[in-house]
C-alpha positions in Angstrom: 0.0 0.0 0.0 1.1 3.5 -0.8 -0.2 6.6 1.0 0.3 10.3 0.5 -0.7 13.0 3.0 -3.2 15.2 1.2 -3.8 17.9 3.8 -1.3 19.8 5.9 -1.6 21.2 9.4 -3.2 24.7 9.3 0.1 26.4 10.2 1.8 25.3 7.0 1.7 27.4 3.8 0.9 24.6 1.4 -2.3 23.5 3.1 -4.9 22.3 0.6 -8.0 24.5 0.5 -11.5 22.8 0.6 -14.5 24.5 -1.0 -18.2 23.9 -0.9 -19.8 25.0 -4.2 -23.5 25.2 -4.9 -24.6 25.4 -8.5 -28.1 26.6 -9.2 -30.8 25.8 -11.7 -29.7 26.6 -15.2 -26.0 26.6 -14.4 -23.8 24.8 -16.9 -21.6 22.5 -14.8 -18.3 22.4 -16.8 -18.3 26.2 -17.4 -19.1 27.1 -13.8 -16.6 24.7 -12.3 -13.8 25.9 -14.7 -14.6 29.6 -13.9 -14.7 28.9 -10.2 -11.3 27.2 -10.2 -9.8 30.0 -12.4 -11.3 32.8 -10.2 -10.0 31.2 -7.0 -6.5 30.4 -8.3 -7.0 26.6 -8.2 -4.5 25.1 -10.5 -5.5 21.5 -9.7 -8.1 19.8 -7.5 -10.5 16.9 -7.1 -14.2 17.1 -6.4 -17.4 15.1 -5.8 -21.0 16.2 -6.1 -24.7 15.3 -5.7 -27.7 16.9 -7.2 -29.6 16.8 -10.4 -29.6 17.7 -14.1 -32.3 18.7 -16.6 -30.0 18.5 -19.7 -26.8 16.5 -20.2 -24.6 14.5 -22.5 -22.4 11.5 -21.7 -19.6 9.9 -23.6 -17.2 7.0 -23.3 -13.5 7.1 -24.1 -12.4 5.0 -27.0 -8.9 3.9 -26.3 -8.1 2.6 -29.8 -9.0 6.0 -31.4 -8.2 8.2 -28.4 -11.6 10.0 -28.9 -14.8 10.4 -26.9 -17.9 8.7 -28.4 -21.4 9.9 -27.4 -23.6 7.6 -25.3 -27.2 8.1 -26.6 -29.5 8.6 -23.6 -32.6 10.7 -23.7 -34.3 11.1 -20.3 -35.5 14.5 -19.1 -34.6 15.0 -15.4 -31.9 12.9 -13.8 -30.6 12.5 -10.3 -26.8 12.6 -9.9 -26.1 9.4 -8.0 -22.3 9.8 -8.2 -20.1 12.5 -9.7 -16.3 12.7 -9.3 -13.8 14.7 -11.2 -10.6 16.7 -11.6 -9.8 20.3 -12.2 -6.4 20.8 -13.9 -5.8 24.2 -15.4 -2.9 22.8 -17.5 -5.4 20.6 -19.5 -7.9 21.7 -22.1 -10.7 21.4 -21.1 -9.7 22.0 -17.4 -12.6 20.1 -16.0 -12.9 16.2 -16.4 -15.9 14.5 -14.9 -17.1 10.9 -14.5 -20.7 10.4 -13.4 -23.5 7.9 -12.7 -27.0 9.2 -13.2 -30.4 7.8 -12.4 -33.7 8.4 -14.3 -37.3 8.5 -13.0 -37.6 4.7 -13.4 -34.5 4.0 -11.3 -32.3 3.1 -14.3 -28.7 4.0 -13.8 -26.2 5.0 -16.6 -22.8 6.6 -16.5 -19.8 7.8 -18.4 -17.8 11.0 -19.0 -19.9 14.1 -18.5 -19.6 16.2 -21.5 -22.2 18.8 -20.7 -24.9 19.3 -18.0 -27.4 21.9 -16.9 -28.3 21.9 -13.2 -31.8 21.2 -12.0 -32.6 21.6 -9.1 -29.1 22.0 -7.5 -25.6 20.6 -7.6 -23.7 20.5 -4.3 -19.9 20.2 -4.9 -17.1 19.6 -2.5 -13.8 20.6 -4.2 -10.4 20.0 -2.6 -7.4 21.9 -4.0 -4.4 19.5 -4.4 -0.8 20.4 -3.8 0.5 17.5 -5.8 0.5 17.3 -9.6 -2.5 15.5 -11.2 -1.5 13.6 -14.4 -3.1 14.1 -17.7 -6.7 12.6 -18.0 -6.1 10.3 -21.0 -2.8 9.4 -22.6 
């Protein structure tokens, strides 16, 4: 097992900051998280969230072609069952998200979140990291 201390004692200058971020109805997730990180000087971080979306698109990463391929899903309102991601200002785009969503019938589906509009809310816990985060896909 390997471990790495992720948070420092409050007296140290390189302490990782932890943010609680609430996105409201109509907010576009990728845009808002990228802007928040930029405005707060967050070069890299990890986050998790719960909430819901009214519009979204998912994709899967095709290793052979090194491209994202759309996953065709067409429900209206979905619940965010799990959402995890990275912010790395050195990458384009700077926000990379994996998610599992649930529809009104209880079906679950997941993949890379390419776009999402919040409804009714998305509650995000974002932790700035002091160590380098590697590239999303090689």
